[in-house]
N, C-alpha and C positions, 0 to 999 in steps of 0.2 A: 304483554307478550304471550302468545299462545305456545306454551312449552311443549305441548304434544306435537304441534306442527313443526317446531324447531327440531325436536328430536327425530321426528320422522324424516325430515330433510337430511339430517346428518347420517342417519342409517341408510337412506337411499343413495346418498353421495358416495358412501363407502362400498356400495354393492358392486362387485367386479362383473356382474352380469347386467349392468345397467344398459348396455347397448343391445342386449338380446331382445328378441321380439316373440315371446311365446304366444300361442293362440289365446285370445281373451277368455274363451270358454274353459280352457284347461286351467288357466289361472284362477278363474272364478270357482271352479270345482274344488281346487285345492283350498281356497279360502273357506268355502262352506264346510269342507271336511275338518278343518282345524279350528273353526271359530268356537266350537263348544268344548274344546279340550284345553288342558294346561298348556303353558307357553311352549312354542316350538321355534322361537326366533333364533336364527344362527348368529353367533357372535362374530363369525367371519365367513367369507364366501366359500371356504373349502372344508371347514371343520363341522361336519354334521353332528358329531357327538356333542360338541360344545353347544351347538344350537339347541339340541334337545335337552340339555341340562337347564337351560333358562326357562324354568317352569312358570314363572309369573309374568304376565304381560297384559297390558291394556289392549282392548280390541283393535284400536287404531294401529297397532304394530303388526297385526296379522298380515296385511297386504304386502308390506315391505319384506317380511320374513319369507313369505311364500314366493315372492318374485325371485329371490335368490335360489330357493329350493327347486322351483320349477325350471328355471333357466339352466341351473347347473345339474341338478338331479343326479349327482354322482357321475357326471359325464353323459347324461342321458337324454334330455328332452329333444334337442335338435338332431340327435343321432339315434341309432337304435335298430335292432332286429333281433330275431330269435333263432329258431332252428333253421337248418339248411333244407332246401327243396331241390329235387331233381339232380342230386349228386354234387351239390356244392361241397368243397372240401371242409373238413372239420378240424378242430384244434387238437383233438386227442389228448385233452388235459395238459397241454403244454404249459410249462411254468411261465408266469408273466414276464420274467426276466429274459426269456428266450424268444419272445415274440417281437417282431419288428414293429415299430410304432406306425400309426396311421399317418398319411400325408394330408396336409391341409393346403388349399390354394389361397393365394393372396399373401401380402406381407403383414408384418406385425402391427402396422398402423391401419390395417384395413377393417377394423371393427370386429363384429361378432364372429366372423369366420376365421379370424387370425389363429394360427397355430403356434405363434411365437411364444417363447418363454415369458411367463407372467412378470417375473422380476425385471427382465430386460424391457418389457413393454412399459411397465410402470416408470422405469428410468427414462425411457424415451419421452413419455408424456411429461415427466417432471422436467426434462431438458427443455421441452417446448415452452412450458410455463416459465422456466427460468429465463429463456431468451426474451420472453414477452415482458418481463418485469424490469423496472428501472434499475440501472447499475449492474445488470447481469453481464457476465463475461461471455464472449463469443464461443460457439462450439469449436471453432478453429483452434482455440487455445489448447485443446487436448487432442487435436489431430484426428477428429472423427472422420470416417470415410465419407466419400461423396454421396453414397446412397443414403446417408443420414438425412440429406436434403432431397431425397427421392430421385437422384440422377446417377445412372450407372450405365456403362457399356460392358457387355458380357462377351466372353470368348471361352472356348474350350481347349483343354490340353490333354492329349492321351485318351480321348473319348471315342467310342465306336461310332461309325457312321452307317451302321447296318440297321435298317428298320426291322420290325418284327410284328408279333401279335400278342395279345394279352386278353384275359377273360374280364368281362364286365358282369355286374350283378345288379339286381333291383330288389327292393323290399316289397312284398305283396301282403297287404293287410286286409284284403277284401273279405276273407273268410272269418276273420277274428274281430275286426273293429266294428262290430254290429251288436244289436240288442241280444241276439242269440249268443254271440261270443261273450258278452258281458255276463249273461246268465251262466254259461259254462265256467267262466273264470270264477265267479262268485261261489258256485257249487264246489269247485276244486279247492278253494281256499276256505271253505266253511263259513262264508258270509251269508247271513240270512237276508231275505227280501227279494223284491222284484226289480229288474232294471228300470230306471227312469232317466229320461233325456233332460238334462239340465245344463245350461250354459255351455253347450257344445261338446258334451261328453256323456257317456253312459255311466250312471252311478248306482251302486247297490250298498245298502247299509244305512244306519241312522245318520241323520244330518248333524246331530249334536255331538258326535264323536264318542258316545258312550259304549260303542261296540265296534267290532271289526267292520271295516268298510273298504270298498274299492271304487276307483273311477277309471274308466277306459276311454282314451281319446280316439276319436274317429279321424286319425291322421294317417299318413303314409306308413307309419311304423307300428301302429297299434300300441302306443305307449300307455302303460298303466301304472297305478300306484295302489299299494295296499298298506293298511294300518290296523294293528291290533293293540288297542290301548291297554289290554290286560298284560301284555308282554313288555310294555314301555317301562323301563327301570327308573325313569325320571318323573313319572306321573305320580301325583299325590293328591289327596282329597283337600278341597277347600275347607278351612276352618269357618264355622258359622259366625256371622257378625251380628251383634246385638242390634235390634231394630232402632233403638234410640241413638246408639252410636252412629249408625248409618245416616239417620236423619240429621244429626249434628254435623256430620262430615259434609253432607250435601248442603247444609246451611252455612257453611263457611268455616267450620272448625277444622282441626287437623285431619288430613286424609288418613284413613285407616289402611295400613299396609298389611297384607296377609303375612303370616309367618312363613319363612323360607322352607322349601322342601328339604328333607334330609338327603345328603349326598349318597348315591347308591354305592354298594360295596363292589369290589372287583369281582367280575363274573367268574363262576366256576367253569362255564362252558369253554372248551379249548378251541384254538383256531381251527383244528381239523373238524371238530364236532360242529362248529358254526358253519364251516364250508359244506359239510355233509347235509345240514339242514337246508341250505340254499339249493344245493343240487337236487335234493329230494323234492323240494317245492317246484323247481323248474320242470321236473319230470311230471309232476301232478298237473301242471297247466299246459303240458304238451310241448315243452321246449327241451331239446337235447343238450344237456350240459357239456357233452364232449366237444361242442363247438366253441367253447369258452376257456379262457385261462383265468384261474382264480387267484386272488391275492387277499391276505389279511395282514394289515400293518402290525408291526411288532408291539406297538403301544396301544393297539386297539382294545385291549381288555383292561386298561387301567381306570376306566371311568364308567363302569356300569354295563358295558356291552362290547361285543366284537363288531367291527366294521368289515364286511365282506364285499369285495367287488369282483365282478366276472366280466372280462373283456372278450368280446366276440373276435374270433380269429378266422380269417379266410385266406387260403393259400399261404399259410404261415405268417400272415401279417394282421396286426390289429386293425379293425375297421373304424375305431372310435366309438363303436356302439357298446354300451355297458349295461350290466345289471348292478344294483347295489342294494345292500341289506344291512339293517341293524339287528343283531342277534343278541338277546339277553338269555339269562338262565331260564326264563319262562317261554322262550321261543322267539320267533321272528316278529319284531315290533314294527318295523318299517321295511318296505320293499318297493323298489322302482325297477321296472323292466320293460321288455318289448316282446310282442307276440308275432309280429309280421315274419313270414317266411323269407328266406334269402334265396331268390330265384336266379339261376344262371341266365344270362342274356346271350351267351356265346362268345366267341373270340372276335376281337376287333383289331384292325391294323393300328400299330403304334409307330410313331416317328422314332428315329434313332436318338441316342443321347446327344450327339452333336447337334442335331436339328432342334432338340428340346432346348438347348442353350439359346438358340436363335429366337425362341419363343418368349424368353424372359423379357419382361417389360411390355409385352403385347397383351393388352387386357382381353383380347378375344379368347385367349387360352388360359386365363387366370394368372398370367405372369405379373410380376411386380418387382420393382427395384428394391423393395424392402425384403429382407430375409424373413423366413418364418421361424427361424431359430438362430441364436447368436453364439459365436465362439466365446469362450471364457474371457479372453482378452478384450473382446468387444464389450461384453457385459461390464467388465471392470471399468472401462473408459466411460460407459454410459452412467454407471453409478457415480463415478468421480465427478461427472459433469453436473450432478444435482446435489452434491454434498454442500452443506452450509459452510461458508468460510467464516471461521471465528477470528481471523486476523484483521489486517488493515482493510479499510473500505477499498473497493476496486474502482478505478476510474472508468468513465464512460468510454465506449469504443470509438476509435478514430475513423472518420470516413476515408475512402480511398483518395489518393492524390488526383488532382485535376488532370484530365487527359490520359490517365493511366488505365491499364486494363481493369475491367470490372470483375469482381470475384464471382465465379460461377462454377464451383467445384463439381467435377464429374469423376466418379471412380471407374477405374478399369479393373473389372473382376474376371479372374480366370477360374473357370470351373474345372475341377480335377477329378471329381467323383460323381457318379450318377447311380441312383437306385430306383428301379421300377417297382411301384407299389400300387396302392389303391387310395382313392380319395372319395369322400362323400359329396354328392351333388344333389341339391334340391331343385327340382324343376318348377316351372311356373304353376303347374297344376297341383303341387304338393307331393308328388312322388319323390322317393329318395333312392338314388342310384349309387352304386360303387363303381367308379370308373378308373381305368389305368391312369397313373400320374407318375411323374418323375420327381424325386428329391435330388437336388443338385447342390453340391458343396464345393467351397473353395478350400485351399490348402490350410487356411486358418481354422476352418470348422464352421464358418457361417453357412447357412443352408437356405436355399430358395426352392420353390416348387412350381410346377407347371403341368397342365393337362398333357397326357401322352397320346391320346387318340388322334389318329391322322385326320386331316381336315375333310377328306372325302367321306368319312364316316359320320360327320357332324351335320346336323340340320341347323344352319346358321340364320334361317329366316326369322325375322322379328315378328312376334305375335301382335 
């Protein structure tokens, strides 16, 4: 058995970003940047600090670890933008807790673009697997709503029927996602070397990871990544291995395992100091930090570094575009961000909340019978549906009686609240837009979403 392949498959299967599709060049650039450095493999899809603690890894693990980092990127790769252009509103350093969340189109079973709660999504997937297995109980046993099977009829209650207008935006990376832009970025960050085009991105710095390096993607958001190994609190030097011992190992003797790196101490850098460092760096690369809301987790300093995130805010709402940084006592060790300007496209007609409800379930407008977020009670039911039963074996389900009505549950959902916000849209050419969208909720707290732009302002011709 090839234990490396088996371990790789287990790691890949656990990757929460398995359905995301980052550009191959960007992924390759990240692999090249990490291949010469100590281990960076995340132990979970969302714990960047834990990933960077795992310092020892075989080269075959690099690709799997990078796939998660690139796809998630602190909320970054498929999202992103930097400063405002042409008068786009800024966040004025709003606290993250005061910013309205971004809106995502499509339901929680719609794959990479889902905005649904991850725990609930996992429960839904677990429920599907349970229903497919022998002896599984029917979802009807816990009275799951009809939209659990993808069928629902929507109506509104107490919603306005007045249409309106709302602003739309686009990210413009044409001035920054270039060779000259990579050179300016490297100079601002103190990275030595000339830009080179490799695997679909501009890169500056050593390939072996022995010094600071950047790579800049030529995409619609000018996404970039920066790494300074000197500031990495989990980096440690390899102990030399005796030549005879290595030869014995390669000849079939016991494999030599390097000594583990020492656990870094709790950093002395405070959350505010870490935030200030990220703000200063954003200004160095030409991004206005006032357009972002900053956050540092309370436990971010318990394991060697502070984890700082900066969420872009437009019109008082998070866009889903973020910067993220790992800050140690020696400075910024890792940074992911975006350089594209946020350009206003003007005001567009939007449908009323009442008409938005009618769009749910219509794929032309990003509607879906599946919620993008679940009420707590719904999450509880979904979790209960996949819990292992430690009691008596369950009998197989009984078929319907002959001549009886066939089961085909359809939920009747009443939408009681509507919020107009922004959603990210990636067009066929790679451009990234921020478009008006509605977040629609029922009385229980389940939430759906749909595009708000009126049909007359949409080009619906197929390419």
